[in-house]
KEROPA-695001 format. One record per residue (C-alpha): residue in one letter; x, y, z; residue number from 1. Coordinates in nm, 2 decimals, padded with zeros to 4 digits. Each point is the difference from the previous one (the first is absolute). Layout:
pt aa A | east X | north Y | up Z | i NUM
...
This chain:
pt aa M | east 00.00 | north 00.00 | up 00.00 | i 1
pt aa D | east 00.30 | north 00.23 | up -00.02 | i 2
pt aa V | east -00.13 | north 00.16 | up -00.32 | i 3
pt aa F | east -00.27 | north 00.17 | up 00.21 | i 4
pt aa A | east 00.24 | north 00.14 | up 00.25 | i 5
pt aa R | east 00.24 | north 00.11 | up -00.27 | i 6
pt aa L | east -00.25 | north 00.16 | up -00.24 | i 7
pt aa E | east -00.33 | north 00.08 | up 00.18 | i 8
pt aa S | east -00.05 | north 00.31 | up 00.21 | i 9
pt aa E | east 00.03 | north -00.02 | up 00.38 | i 10
pt aa V | east -00.36 | north 00.11 | up 00.01 | i 11
pt aa R | east -00.12 | north -00.36 | up -00.05 | i 12
pt aa G | east -00.19 | north -00.11 | up 00.31 | i 13
pt aa Y | east -00.21 | north -00.31 | up 00.00 | i 14
pt aa C | east 00.27 | north -00.22 | up -00.14 | i 15
pt aa R | east 00.21 | north 00.06 | up 00.31 | i 16
pt aa G | east -00.25 | north -00.18 | up 00.21 | i 17
pt aa W | east -00.05 | north -00.27 | up -00.26 | i 18
pt aa P | east 00.34 | north -00.10 | up -00.13 | i 19
pt aa A | east -00.12 | north -00.23 | up -00.28 | i 20
pt aa V | east -00.03 | north 00.03 | up -00.38 | i 21
pt aa F | east -00.36 | north -00.07 | up -00.09 | i 22
pt aa T | east -00.09 | north -00.16 | up -00.33 | i 23
pt aa T | east -00.36 | north -00.12 | up -00.01 | i 24
pt aa A | east -00.33 | north 00.05 | up 00.19 | i 25
pt aa Q | east -00.35 | north -00.14 | up 00.00 | i 26
pt aa G | east -00.29 | north 00.09 | up 00.22 | i 27
pt aa S | east 00.12 | north 00.06 | up 00.36 | i 28
pt aa H | east 00.35 | north -00.16 | up -00.06 | i 29
pt aa I | east 00.32 | north 00.14 | up -00.14 | i 30
pt aa T | east 00.31 | north -00.21 | up -00.08 | i 31
pt aa D | east 00.37 | north 00.09 | up -00.01 | i 32
pt aa E | east 00.27 | north -00.12 | up -00.24 | i 33
pt aa N | east 00.10 | north -00.28 | up 00.24 | i 34
pt aa G | east -00.34 | north -00.15 | up -00.01 | i 35
pt aa K | east -00.11 | north 00.12 | up 00.34 | i 36
pt aa T | east -00.37 | north 00.10 | up 00.01 | i 37
pt aa Y | east -00.13 | north 00.27 | up 00.24 | i 38
pt aa L | east -00.35 | north 00.08 | up 00.11 | i 39
pt aa D | east -00.06 | north 00.37 | up -00.09 | i 40
pt aa F | east -00.16 | north 00.21 | up 00.27 | i 41
pt aa F | east 00.13 | north 00.32 | up -00.16 | i 42
pt aa A | east -00.18 | north -00.02 | up -00.34 | i 43
pt aa G | east 00.20 | north 00.28 | up -00.16 | i 44
pt aa A | east -00.08 | north 00.24 | up 00.28 | i 45
pt aa G | east -00.37 | north -00.05 | up -00.09 | i 46
pt aa T | east 00.04 | north -00.01 | up -00.38 | i 47
pt aa L | east -00.08 | north -00.37 | up -00.03 | i 48
pt aa N | east -00.34 | north -00.03 | up 00.17 | i 49
pt aa Y | east -00.09 | north -00.28 | up -00.24 | i 50
pt aa G | east 00.33 | north -00.18 | up 00.04 | i 51
pt aa H | east 00.29 | north -00.05 | up -00.24 | i 52
pt aa N | east -00.08 | north -00.09 | up -00.37 | i 53
pt aa D | east -00.37 | north -00.05 | up 00.03 | i 54
pt aa P | east -00.06 | north -00.25 | up -00.28 | i 55
pt aa A | east -00.31 | north 00.17 | up -00.14 | i 56
pt aa L | east 00.15 | north 00.34 | up 00.00 | i 57
pt aa K | east 00.32 | north -00.13 | up -00.15 | i 58
pt aa R | east -00.20 | north -00.15 | up -00.29 | i 59
pt aa R | east -00.17 | north 00.33 | up -00.06 | i 60
pt aa L | east 00.33 | north 00.18 | up 00.00 | i 61
pt aa L | east 00.18 | north -00.25 | up -00.23 | i 62
pt aa D | east -00.30 | north 00.00 | up -00.25 | i 63
pt aa Y | east 00.01 | north 00.38 | up -00.01 | i 64
pt aa L | east 00.37 | north 00.02 | up -00.07 | i 65
pt aa A | east -00.01 | north -00.28 | up -00.25 | i 66
pt aa G | east -00.25 | north 00.20 | up -00.20 | i 67
pt aa D | east 00.23 | north 00.30 | up -00.05 | i 68
pt aa A | east -00.24 | north 00.21 | up 00.19 | i 69
pt aa I | east 00.09 | north 00.35 | up 00.13 | i 70
pt aa V | east 00.24 | north 00.00 | up 00.29 | i 71
pt aa H | east 00.09 | north 00.37 | up 00.04 | i 72
pt aa S | east -00.25 | north 00.27 | up -00.07 | i 73
pt aa L | east 00.05 | north 00.30 | up 00.23 | i 74
pt aa D | east -00.36 | north 00.13 | up 00.03 | i 75
pt aa M | east -00.12 | north -00.11 | up -00.35 | i 76
pt aa Y | east -00.32 | north -00.19 | up -00.02 | i 77
pt aa T | east 00.05 | north -00.38 | up -00.02 | i 78
pt aa A | east -00.23 | north -00.30 | up 00.01 | i 79
pt aa A | east 00.17 | north -00.12 | up 00.32 | i 80
pt aa K | east -00.06 | north 00.33 | up 00.18 | i 81
pt aa R | east -00.36 | north 00.01 | up -00.11 | i 82
pt aa R | east -00.06 | north -00.35 | up 00.13 | i 83
pt aa F | east 00.16 | north 00.08 | up 00.34 | i 84
pt aa L | east -00.20 | north 00.32 | up 00.04 | i 85
pt aa E | east -00.33 | north -00.18 | up -00.08 | i 86
pt aa R | east 00.06 | north -00.29 | up 00.23 | i 87
pt aa F | east 00.14 | north 00.22 | up 00.28 | i 88
pt aa D | east -00.32 | north 00.21 | up -00.02 | i 89
pt aa E | east -00.23 | north -00.31 | up -00.01 | i 90
pt aa V | east 00.18 | north -00.21 | up 00.26 | i 91
pt aa V | east 00.14 | north 00.25 | up 00.25 | i 92
pt aa L | east -00.15 | north 00.35 | up -00.03 | i 93
pt aa K | east -00.37 | north -00.05 | up -00.08 | i 94
pt aa P | east -00.07 | north -00.27 | up 00.26 | i 95
pt aa R | east 00.15 | north 00.23 | up 00.27 | i 96
pt aa G | east -00.19 | north 00.31 | up -00.12 | i 97
pt aa L | east 00.32 | north 00.18 | up -00.09 | i 98
pt aa D | east 00.01 | north 00.25 | up -00.29 | i 99
pt aa Y | east 00.37 | north 00.05 | up -00.05 | i 100
pt aa K | east 00.20 | north 00.12 | up -00.30 | i 101
pt aa V | east 00.32 | north -00.21 | up -00.06 | i 102
pt aa Q | east 00.34 | north 00.15 | up -00.06 | i 103
pt aa F | east 00.30 | north -00.21 | up -00.11 | i 104
pt aa P | east 00.28 | north 00.20 | up 00.16 | i 105
pt aa G | east 00.30 | north -00.24 | up -00.05 | i 106
pt aa P | east 00.10 | north -00.35 | up 00.10 | i 107
pt aa A | east 00.04 | north 00.02 | up 00.38 | i 108
pt aa G | east -00.18 | north 00.09 | up 00.31 | i 109
pt aa N | east 00.21 | north 00.32 | up 00.06 | i 110
pt aa H | east -00.13 | north 00.12 | up -00.34 | i 111
pt aa A | east -00.35 | north -00.04 | up 00.11 | i 112
pt aa V | east 00.08 | north 00.19 | up 00.32 | i 113
pt aa E | east 00.18 | north 00.28 | up -00.18 | i 114
pt aa A | east -00.30 | north 00.05 | up -00.24 | i 115
pt aa A | east -00.24 | north 00.00 | up 00.29 | i 116
pt aa L | east 00.20 | north 00.27 | up 00.19 | i 117
pt aa K | east 00.04 | north 00.22 | up -00.32 | i 118
pt aa L | east -00.37 | north -00.03 | up -00.08 | i 119
pt aa A | east -00.11 | north 00.09 | up 00.35 | i 120
pt aa R | east 00.22 | north 00.31 | up -00.01 | i 121
pt aa K | east -00.12 | north 00.10 | up -00.34 | i 122
pt aa Y | east -00.37 | north -00.05 | up 00.08 | i 123
pt aa T | east 00.01 | north 00.18 | up 00.33 | i 124
pt aa G | east 00.27 | north 00.26 | up -00.07 | i 125
pt aa R | east 00.16 | north -00.09 | up 00.34 | i 126
pt aa E | east 00.34 | north -00.15 | up 00.07 | i 127
pt aa T | east 00.00 | north -00.18 | up 00.33 | i 128
pt aa I | east -00.06 | north -00.37 | up 00.02 | i 129
pt aa V | east -00.07 | north -00.17 | up 00.34 | i 130
pt aa S | east 00.13 | north -00.35 | up 00.05 | i 131
pt aa F | east 00.04 | north -00.21 | up 00.31 | i 132
pt aa T | east 00.27 | north -00.13 | up 00.24 | i 133
pt aa N | east 00.17 | north -00.31 | up -00.13 | i 134
pt aa A | east -00.15 | north 00.05 | up -00.35 | i 135
pt aa F | east 00.17 | north -00.13 | up -00.31 | i 136
pt aa H | east -00.10 | north 00.12 | up -00.34 | i 137
pt aa G | east 00.30 | north -00.05 | up -00.23 | i 138
pt aa M | east 00.36 | north 00.11 | up -00.06 | i 139
pt aa T | east -00.04 | north 00.29 | up -00.25 | i 140
pt aa L | east 00.02 | north 00.35 | up 00.14 | i 141
pt aa G | east -00.37 | north 00.07 | up 00.02 | i 142
pt aa A | east -00.08 | north -00.34 | up 00.15 | i 143
pt aa L | east 00.29 | north 00.03 | up 00.24 | i 144
pt aa A | east -00.13 | north 00.33 | up 00.13 | i 145
pt aa V | east -00.30 | north -00.18 | up 00.13 | i 146
pt aa T | east 00.20 | north -00.30 | up 00.13 | i 147
pt aa G | east 00.09 | north -00.03 | up 00.36 | i 148
pt aa N | east 00.31 | north -00.22 | up 00.01 | i 149
pt aa S | east 00.30 | north 00.22 | up 00.08 | i 150
pt aa M | east 00.25 | north -00.22 | up -00.18 | i 151
pt aa K | east -00.19 | north 00.01 | up -00.32 | i 152
pt aa R | east -00.07 | north 00.37 | up 00.03 | i 153
pt aa T | east 00.37 | north 00.07 | up 00.05 | i 154
pt aa G | east 00.08 | north -00.17 | up -00.32 | i 155
pt aa A | east -00.17 | north 00.28 | up -00.19 | i 156
pt aa G | east 00.30 | north 00.22 | up 00.04 | i 157
pt aa V | east -00.22 | north 00.31 | up -00.01 | i 158
pt aa P | east -00.26 | north 00.16 | up 00.23 | i 159
pt aa L | east -00.34 | north -00.17 | up -00.02 | i 160
pt aa G | east -00.27 | north 00.27 | up 00.02 | i 161
pt aa H | east -00.37 | north 00.06 | up -00.02 | i 162
pt aa G | east -00.08 | north -00.30 | up 00.22 | i 163
pt aa V | east -00.12 | north -00.02 | up 00.36 | i 164
pt aa A | east -00.02 | north -00.32 | up 00.21 | i 165
pt aa M | east -00.29 | north -00.07 | up 00.24 | i 166
pt aa P | east -00.04 | north -00.29 | up 00.25 | i 167
pt aa Y | east -00.13 | north -00.32 | up -00.16 | i 168
pt aa D | east -00.27 | north -00.20 | up 00.18 | i 169
pt aa N | east 00.12 | north -00.11 | up 00.35 | i 170
pt aa Y | east 00.34 | north 00.17 | up -00.05 | i 171
pt aa L | east -00.05 | north 00.16 | up 00.34 | i 172
pt aa D | east -00.14 | north -00.32 | up 00.16 | i 173
pt aa G | east -00.35 | north 00.15 | up 00.04 | i 174
pt aa R | east 00.12 | north 00.28 | up 00.23 | i 175
pt aa T | east -00.12 | north 00.27 | up -00.24 | i 176
pt aa P | east -00.34 | north 00.00 | up -00.18 | i 177
pt aa D | east 00.02 | north -00.07 | up -00.37 | i 178
pt aa F | east 00.09 | north 00.31 | up -00.21 | i 179
pt aa L | east 00.01 | north 00.23 | up 00.29 | i 180
pt aa L | east 00.34 | north 00.15 | up -00.11 | i 181
pt aa F | east -00.10 | north 00.00 | up -00.37 | i 182
pt aa E | east -00.34 | north 00.17 | up 00.05 | i 183
pt aa T | east 00.14 | north 00.25 | up 00.25 | i 184
pt aa M | east 00.27 | north 00.11 | up -00.24 | i 185
pt aa L | east -00.25 | north 00.02 | up -00.29 | i 186
pt aa D | east -00.22 | north 00.23 | up 00.21 | i 187
pt aa D | east 00.28 | north 00.22 | up 00.14 | i 188
pt aa S | east 00.12 | north 00.27 | up -00.24 | i 189
pt aa G | east 00.31 | north 00.02 | up 00.20 | i 190
pt aa S | east 00.10 | north -00.37 | up -00.01 | i 191
pt aa G | east 00.23 | north 00.04 | up -00.30 | i 192
pt aa L | east -00.18 | north -00.27 | up -00.19 | i 193
pt aa D | east -00.11 | north 00.12 | up -00.34 | i 194
pt aa K | east -00.33 | north -00.15 | up -00.11 | i 195
pt aa P | east 00.09 | north -00.33 | up -00.17 | i 196
pt aa A | east -00.08 | north -00.10 | up -00.35 | i 197
pt aa A | east -00.03 | north -00.36 | up 00.11 | i 198
pt aa V | east 00.05 | north -00.27 | up 00.26 | i 199
pt aa I | east 00.17 | north -00.32 | up -00.11 | i 200
pt aa V | east -00.04 | north -00.31 | up 00.20 | i 201
pt aa E | east 00.06 | north -00.38 | up 00.00 | i 202
pt aa T | east -00.28 | north -00.19 | up 00.17 | i 203
pt aa V | east 00.27 | north -00.25 | up 00.11 | i 204
pt aa Q | east 00.36 | north 00.13 | up 00.02 | i 205
pt aa G | east 00.20 | north -00.29 | up -00.15 | i 206
pt aa E | east 00.35 | north 00.14 | up 00.00 | i 207
pt aa G | east -00.08 | north 00.20 | up 00.31 | i 208
pt aa G | east -00.04 | north -00.32 | up 00.21 | i 209
pt aa I | east -00.34 | north -00.15 | up -00.08 | i 210
pt aa N | east -00.19 | north 00.28 | up 00.17 | i 211
pt aa V | east -00.37 | north -00.06 | up -00.05 | i 212
pt aa A | east -00.24 | north 00.30 | up 00.01 | i 213
pt aa S | east -00.34 | north -00.07 | up 00.14 | i 214
pt aa A | east -00.31 | north 00.05 | up -00.22 | i 215
pt aa E | east -00.12 | north 00.27 | up 00.25 | i 216
pt aa W | east 00.33 | north 00.19 | up -00.03 | i 217
pt aa L | east -00.01 | north -00.01 | up -00.38 | i 218
pt aa R | east -00.36 | north 00.12 | up 00.00 | i 219
pt aa G | east 00.09 | north 00.28 | up 00.23 | i 220
pt aa L | east 00.28 | north 00.10 | up -00.23 | i 221
pt aa Q | east -00.23 | north 00.01 | up -00.30 | i 222
pt aa D | east -00.25 | north 00.21 | up 00.20 | i 223
pt aa L | east 00.27 | north 00.24 | up 00.10 | i 224
pt aa C | east 00.12 | north 00.04 | up -00.36 | i 225
pt aa R | east -00.35 | north 00.06 | up -00.13 | i 226
pt aa R | east -00.08 | north 00.26 | up 00.27 | i 227
pt aa H | east 00.32 | north 00.19 | up -00.08 | i 228
pt aa D | east -00.01 | north -00.04 | up -00.38 | i 229
pt aa I | east 00.31 | north -00.21 | up -00.02 | i 230
pt aa L | east 00.05 | north -00.28 | up -00.25 | i 231
pt aa L | east 00.04 | north -00.35 | up 00.14 | i 232
pt aa I | east 00.26 | north -00.22 | up -00.18 | i 233
pt aa V | east 00.02 | north -00.37 | up 00.09 | i 234
pt aa D | east 00.33 | north -00.17 | up -00.09 | i 235
pt aa D | east -00.11 | north -00.35 | up -00.08 | i 236
pt aa V | east 00.32 | north -00.10 | up -00.18 | i 237
pt aa Q | east 00.09 | north -00.28 | up 00.23 | i 238
pt aa M | east -00.33 | north -00.07 | up 00.18 | i 239
pt aa G | east -00.23 | north 00.02 | up -00.30 | i 240
pt aa C | east -00.08 | north -00.28 | up -00.25 | i 241
pt aa G | east -00.14 | north -00.22 | up 00.28 | i 242
pt aa R | east 00.29 | north 00.00 | up 00.25 | i 243
pt aa T | east -00.23 | north 00.08 | up 00.30 | i 244
pt aa G | east -00.30 | north -00.20 | up -00.14 | i 245
pt aa P | east -00.21 | north 00.24 | up -00.22 | i 246
pt aa F | east 00.15 | north 00.13 | up -00.32 | i 247
pt aa F | east 00.06 | north 00.34 | up 00.15 | i 248
pt aa S | east 00.12 | north 00.01 | up 00.36 | i 249
pt aa F | east -00.23 | north 00.30 | up 00.08 | i 250
pt aa E | east -00.32 | north -00.19 | up -00.07 | i 251
pt aa E | east -00.04 | north -00.14 | up 00.35 | i 252
pt aa A | east -00.01 | north 00.36 | up 00.14 | i 253
pt aa G | east -00.25 | north 00.11 | up -00.26 | i 254
pt aa L | east 00.22 | north 00.27 | up -00.14 | i 255
pt aa T | east -00.03 | north 00.17 | up -00.34 | i 256
pt aa P | east 00.34 | north 00.16 | up -00.05 | i 257
pt aa D | east 00.04 | north 00.29 | up -00.24 | i 258
pt aa I | east 00.32 | north -00.15 | up -00.15 | i 259
pt aa V | east 00.13 | north -00.36 | up 00.02 | i 260
pt aa C | east 00.35 | north -00.13 | up -00.08 | i 261
pt aa L | east 00.04 | north -00.36 | up -00.13 | i 262
pt aa S | east 00.30 | north -00.20 | up -00.12 | i 263
pt aa K | east 00.19 | north -00.31 | up 00.11 | i 264
pt aa S | east -00.24 | north -00.28 | up -00.05 | i 265
pt aa L | east -00.22 | north 00.19 | up -00.25 | i 266
pt aa S | east 00.16 | north -00.18 | up -00.30 | i 267
pt aa G | east -00.06 | north -00.33 | up 00.17 | i 268
pt aa Y | east 00.33 | north -00.14 | up -00.13 | i 269
pt aa G | east 00.27 | north 00.21 | up 00.15 | i 270
pt aa L | east 00.02 | north 00.23 | up -00.31 | i 271
pt aa P | east 00.04 | north 00.37 | up 00.06 | i 272
pt aa M | east -00.33 | north 00.18 | up 00.00 | i 273
pt aa A | east -00.16 | north 00.28 | up 00.20 | i 274
pt aa V | east -00.32 | north 00.21 | up -00.01 | i 275
pt aa T | east -00.12 | north 00.31 | up 00.17 | i 276
pt aa L | east -00.38 | north 00.01 | up 00.05 | i 277
pt aa M | east -00.17 | north 00.33 | up 00.05 | i 278
pt aa R | east -00.36 | north 00.13 | up 00.04 | i 279
pt aa R | east -00.12 | north 00.11 | up -00.34 | i 280
pt aa E | east -00.01 | north 00.37 | up 00.09 | i 281
pt aa L | east 00.36 | north 00.00 | up 00.11 | i 282
pt aa D | east 00.13 | north -00.09 | up -00.34 | i 283
pt aa V | east 00.13 | north 00.35 | up -00.09 | i 284
pt aa W | east 00.32 | north -00.11 | up -00.18 | i 285
pt aa E | east 00.09 | north 00.17 | up -00.32 | i 286
pt aa P | east 00.10 | north -00.25 | up -00.28 | i 287
pt aa G | east 00.36 | north -00.11 | up 00.06 | i 288
pt aa E | east 00.03 | north 00.20 | up 00.33 | i 289
pt aa H | east 00.11 | north -00.32 | up 00.18 | i 290
pt aa N | east 00.15 | north -00.27 | up -00.21 | i 291
pt aa G | east 00.27 | north -00.27 | up -00.01 | i 292
pt aa T | east 00.15 | north -00.23 | up -00.26 | i 293
pt aa F | east -00.11 | north -00.33 | up 00.16 | i 294
pt aa R | east -00.35 | north 00.07 | up 00.10 | i 295
pt aa G | east -00.14 | north -00.21 | up -00.28 | i 296
pt aa F | east 00.15 | north -00.35 | up 00.07 | i 297
pt aa N | east -00.26 | north -00.21 | up -00.17 | i 298
pt aa P | east 00.11 | north -00.35 | up 00.11 | i 299
pt aa A | east -00.07 | north 00.11 | up 00.36 | i 300
pt aa M | east -00.35 | north 00.12 | up -00.11 | i 301
pt aa V | east -00.06 | north -00.35 | up -00.15 | i 302
pt aa T | east 00.09 | north -00.18 | up 00.32 | i 303
pt aa A | east -00.18 | north 00.26 | up 00.21 | i 304
pt aa T | east -00.32 | north -00.07 | up -00.19 | i 305
pt aa G | east 00.06 | north -00.37 | up 00.05 | i 306
pt aa A | east 00.04 | north 00.04 | up 00.37 | i 307
pt aa L | east -00.32 | north 00.19 | up 00.03 | i 308
pt aa E | east -00.19 | north -00.26 | up -00.20 | i 309
pt aa D | east 00.16 | north -00.30 | up 00.16 | i 310
pt aa H | east 00.00 | north 00.11 | up 00.37 | i 311
pt aa W | east -00.25 | north 00.29 | up 00.05 | i 312
pt aa A | east -00.31 | north -00.10 | up -00.20 | i 313
pt aa G | east -00.15 | north -00.13 | up 00.33 | i 314
pt aa E | east 00.06 | north 00.03 | up 00.37 | i 315
pt aa G | east 00.20 | north -00.32 | up 00.03 | i 316
pt aa L | east 00.35 | north 00.15 | up 00.03 | i 317
pt aa E | east -00.10 | north 00.25 | up 00.27 | i 318
pt aa K | east -00.16 | north -00.27 | up 00.21 | i 319
pt aa Q | east 00.29 | north -00.23 | up -00.04 | i 320
pt aa T | east 00.25 | north 00.28 | up 00.09 | i 321
pt aa L | east -00.19 | north 00.09 | up 00.32 | i 322
pt aa A | east -00.02 | north -00.37 | up 00.10 | i 323
pt aa K | east 00.37 | north -00.05 | up -00.06 | i 324
pt aa G | east 00.07 | north 00.32 | up 00.20 | i 325
pt aa E | east -00.18 | north -00.16 | up 00.30 | i 326
pt aa Q | east 00.23 | north -00.30 | up -00.04 | i 327
pt aa V | east 00.31 | north 00.22 | up 00.00 | i 328
pt aa E | east -00.12 | north 00.21 | up 00.29 | i 329
pt aa Q | east -00.07 | north -00.30 | up 00.22 | i 330
pt aa A | east 00.35 | north -00.15 | up -00.07 | i 331
pt aa L | east 00.17 | north 00.33 | up 00.07 | i 332
pt aa N | east -00.19 | north 00.05 | up 00.32 | i 333
pt aa E | east 00.12 | north -00.35 | up 00.11 | i 334
pt aa I | east 00.36 | north 00.10 | up -00.08 | i 335
pt aa A | east -00.04 | north 00.32 | up 00.19 | i 336
pt aa L | east -00.14 | north -00.18 | up 00.30 | i 337
pt aa E | east 00.27 | north -00.26 | up 00.01 | i 338
pt aa H | east 00.27 | north 00.27 | up -00.04 | i 339
pt aa A | east -00.15 | north 00.29 | up 00.19 | i 340
pt aa G | east 00.34 | north 00.10 | up 00.12 | i 341
pt aa A | east 00.11 | north 00.07 | up -00.36 | i 342
pt aa V | east -00.32 | north 00.08 | up -00.19 | i 343
pt aa D | east -00.18 | north 00.32 | up 00.08 | i 344
pt aa S | east -00.31 | north -00.03 | up -00.21 | i 345
pt aa V | east -00.17 | north -00.12 | up -00.31 | i 346
pt aa R | east -00.15 | north 00.24 | up -00.26 | i 347
pt aa G | east -00.17 | north -00.04 | up -00.33 | i 348
pt aa R | east -00.30 | north -00.04 | up -00.23 | i 349
pt aa G | east -00.08 | north -00.24 | up -00.28 | i 350
pt aa L | east 00.33 | north -00.15 | up -00.11 | i 351
pt aa V | east 00.23 | north 00.27 | up 00.13 | i 352
pt aa W | east 00.14 | north -00.07 | up 00.35 | i 353
pt aa G | east 00.27 | north 00.10 | up 00.22 | i 354
pt aa L | east 00.17 | north -00.16 | up 00.30 | i 355
pt aa V | east 00.13 | north 00.29 | up 00.20 | i 356
pt aa M | east 00.32 | north -00.09 | up 00.19 | i 357
pt aa R | east 00.08 | north 00.17 | up 00.34 | i 358
pt aa E | east 00.37 | north 00.04 | up -00.11 | i 359
pt aa P | east 00.03 | north 00.14 | up -00.36 | i 360
pt aa E | east 00.32 | north -00.21 | up -00.06 | i 361
pt aa L | east -00.20 | north -00.32 | up 00.04 | i 362
pt aa A | east -00.22 | north 00.05 | up -00.31 | i 363
pt aa P | east 00.28 | north -00.03 | up -00.26 | i 364
pt aa K | east 00.14 | north -00.30 | up 00.19 | i 365
pt aa V | east -00.34 | north -00.17 | up -00.02 | i 366
pt aa C | east -00.01 | north 00.07 | up -00.38 | i 367
pt aa A | east 00.35 | north -00.13 | up -00.04 | i 368
pt aa E | east -00.09 | north -00.32 | up 00.18 | i 369
pt aa A | east -00.31 | north -00.04 | up -00.21 | i 370
pt aa F | east 00.20 | north 00.04 | up -00.32 | i 371
pt aa E | east 00.23 | north -00.28 | up 00.11 | i 372
pt aa R | east -00.31 | north -00.22 | up 00.05 | i 373
pt aa G | east -00.15 | north 00.09 | up -00.34 | i 374
pt aa L | east -00.22 | north 00.30 | up 00.07 | i 375
pt aa L | east 00.02 | north 00.35 | up -00.14 | i 376
pt aa M | east -00.11 | north 00.29 | up 00.22 | i 377
pt aa E | east 00.10 | north 00.36 | up 00.04 | i 378
pt aa T | east 00.00 | north 00.24 | up 00.29 | i 379
pt aa S | east -00.18 | north 00.33 | up 00.03 | i 380
pt aa G | east -00.05 | north 00.29 | up 00.25 | i 381
pt aa P | east 00.21 | north 00.30 | up 00.08 | i 382
pt aa E | east 00.26 | north -00.21 | up 00.17 | i 383
pt aa G | east -00.05 | north -00.32 | up -00.20 | i 384
pt aa E | east -00.17 | north -00.15 | up 00.30 | i 385
pt aa V | east -00.28 | north -00.17 | up -00.17 | i 386
pt aa V | east 00.01 | north -00.35 | up -00.17 | i 387
pt aa K | east -00.23 | north 00.06 | up -00.30 | i 388
pt aa L | east -00.21 | north -00.27 | up -00.16 | i 389
pt aa L | east -00.13 | north 00.08 | up -00.35 | i 390
pt aa P | east -00.07 | north -00.33 | up -00.17 | i 391
pt aa P | east -00.18 | north -00.03 | up -00.33 | i 392
pt aa L | east -00.38 | north 00.00 | up 00.04 | i 393
pt aa T | east -00.01 | north -00.33 | up -00.19 | i 394
pt aa T | east 00.23 | north -00.17 | up 00.26 | i 395
pt aa T | east -00.18 | north -00.32 | up 00.12 | i 396
pt aa E | east -00.09 | north -00.06 | up 00.36 | i 397
pt aa A | east 00.25 | north -00.28 | up 00.00 | i 398
pt aa E | east 00.28 | north 00.23 | up -00.13 | i 399
pt aa L | east -00.10 | north 00.26 | up 00.26 | i 400
pt aa A | east 00.02 | north -00.26 | up 00.27 | i 401
pt aa A | east 00.34 | north -00.11 | up -00.11 | i 402
pt aa G | east 00.14 | north 00.35 | up -00.02 | i 403
pt aa L | east -00.15 | north 00.09 | up 00.34 | i 404
pt aa E | east 00.17 | north -00.31 | up 00.15 | i 405
pt aa I | east 00.33 | north 00.11 | up -00.14 | i 406
pt aa L | east -00.06 | north 00.35 | up 00.15 | i 407
pt aa A | east -00.07 | north -00.16 | up 00.34 | i 408
pt aa D | east 00.32 | north -00.20 | up -00.02 | i 409
pt aa S | east 00.19 | north 00.30 | up -00.10 | i 410
pt aa V | east -00.12 | north 00.21 | up 00.29 | i 411
pt aa K | east 00.09 | north -00.28 | up 00.24 | i 412
pt aa A | east 00.35 | north -00.04 | up -00.15 | i 413
pt aa V | east 00.07 | north 00.37 | up 00.03 | i 414
pt aa R | east -00.12 | north 00.01 | up 00.36 | i 415
pt aa T | east 00.22 | north -00.30 | up 00.08 | i 416
pt aa A | east 00.30 | north 00.15 | up -00.16 | i 417
pt aa V | east -00.05 | north 00.33 | up 00.18 | i 418
pt aa A | east -00.04 | north -00.17 | up 00.34 | i 419
pt aa A | east 00.32 | north -00.21 | up -00.06 | i 420
């Protein structure tokens, strides 16, 4: 593997925790060049909700490419785009009573966020965006300005302005009523807080440590935004496309955001794709005012359409995800009870879960032990203190049980090693 150390930038990260050269993958498993197969509880950081190389999606993709169909189109009209828009409207938007325009801002989640921030500022004529403690919205400058992690923000190399952070749900352990600070500053002309263009929020903070906002808190936030004429942006890049159960993570709370950011598992196959959804009246862009070379990647639209038709035509996937989530929660609670001295708490929804360690250095040790036993997981949280589980939604109950058993063994091994 010396070629990677010799030629690839030091910025590489995940590979340092998983020192293997991977070659093939199928479903919830990924195999390295030595033939060792791992259970994947990482799923491309939430990009592979339907697993690796879903056979039906692969067939659609191969057939499309074999027919010399359009691959790159910027924002030209194509048959693949038309089909995606029609099915997205029929399968996702209309059943949920949502009337959104769809913008293709570029291939990644940060592009969806950047477009949302620009649009909010253009529509309102205001500059300030309110985000929340421990938020993560991307690594480009606009997205970093509304991201909480200090290490990531420092990497910008320039001041990050026009963003203000407020306490996320339960950030102050219930000692302060929800939105007391935010609302007080909005009402006080001497607070120094300019009236915001928008609020951007994750319903579950993935990179921030699997912090789950309650439905009541989210509804309170939407009410505050409406009373103060502030746009509400939901960043559903990682938690959308069924990760928490419903297609959108905000459905449980009954929200109707003004703008929604989607990416990661939107293509269904791990191909780059992102959209920014906006209420119809917010679509005030001039032609070409926000663009990008790779916002028309048609193979991703083909697999995205397939994912909608194969997985979201009914309620089956949502129910299965919620049931599997209960299986994961029960197993994690058993681990937490057995290792109460090392595990602080369990957090999550659907099929995104975190095992919060009392000592931050334990989490990467647990993930390292799991890797040696054939399980891929990452850490999250401001100090990397959370062992994060993000398996494909299509992972079977048996595969979940096997992975959770590896996790239990890994926690036990770490505790034993620390005590020795």
